[in-house]
N, C-alpha and C positions, 0 to 999 in steps of 0.2 A: 546466470546466478551462480555465485561460488558454492563450493562444497559445504560451506558452513550454514548455509541457508540465508546468507545476507545478499541483498540485491547490490550488485556492483555499481559503484559511483562512476558517472561520466567524467571525463576530463574537463577541466574548466574551460578550455579552449573551445569546447563544443558549443558554448553558448546556448546550452539547453536548460531549462528551469522545470523542476518539479513542484507542482501546485498541489498542496493538501488541502481538502475541503471538508467540512463537517457543517451541515446545514440543520439549524434547529427548527423543528416543527412545532413544538409547544414548549412550556417550561421545563418538562422533564424528558422530552422525546426528540430524537433526530431522525431525519430521513434515512431509510435503510440504503446501504451502499449500492446495491444494484439499481434501485430506482433513481438515485442520484446520478450513477453512471450512465444510464440510459438518457436522462434529461440532457446532461452535458453533450453527449454524442449528438442529440437532435438539434442543439444550437451551435455546434462547433464551428460550422462554416460562418455564422454570423459573428461569433467571438473572434475568429481569425481575422475577419474583414475590419471589425470595430477596433481591435486591439494592434493590428498590423503584425500579427504573430502566426506561425504555423503550429497547430496542435499535431504532435507526432503520434501520441497514443493516449487514450483514456483507459485507465485500469483501476480496480479496486482490490486487487489481490496479487501477491507475488507467488502465490501457491501455484505449482503445476501439478499435472496428475501423478507425477512421480514422488511428490514431496512426502506424502504420508500414505502409504499403501497398505498398512496393516488392517487387520480385522477389527472393526469398530473404532477406528482412528479417523479423525477428520483433521484438514490442515487450515489454520487460521493465519492471517497476516497481522503481524504486531508492528505497530509505529512507535518508535521511541524518539521523543524530542529532546533536543539540547538548546535550551534558550539562552545559554551563556554567551553565545556569540552568533547572533542572527546574521543571515546572509541577505545583503541588500543589492537589489539589481534595479538600475534606473535606465529607461529608454526614453526617447522623444516623447512618447505618448502616455506612458504608464510606469509606475514603480511598484516593486515588489519587495516585501520584507517577510523572511520566513526563518524559523528556527532550523538550524541544521537537523537533519533527521535521518533515521535508518529504518528500513523496512526488513522484517525477518520473518521467516517461517516458523510456526510453532505447531507441533502435533499434540493434538488434545483426544482424550477418550470421549466418545458419543455417550450421552445419557442411556443408561440401560445396559451398557456393554459390560461384560465380566472385566472386572479391574485387574484380574490375574492376566487374562489374555492381552488385554490393551497395554498395561504398564509393562509387561515383559517385552512387548514389541517396541515401545518407546524406548526403554532402556537399552535394548539391543541396538537400536538405530543411533542413540546417542553415544554408544561406545565405539562406533565404527571410526 
């Protein structure tokens, strides 16, 4: 990950594809990311066999333990989509269409944390 908190893009020649998933549970709720990650991991070998692909990694966050280390501060992953120029990949068996996307790290204050302590840490890190 770069120092700006952005996930580095892979070279186009690597022939790797990021797949973003959100699975709706009800009209207003989606499956939690950890539950979805565990389910995908449990069926990954079947997906690899059926789709003829190799799953390199399944993840639901680009935060690492050093992303946000201040008192009362949590790290969240933010996904930004750009649907103006979708990426299309076609293989013999499958085709994928995805908006270009970027995953970034965002530090947020935990509920109940002193805003003075939390915000002073976030402002300090943002100024580095």
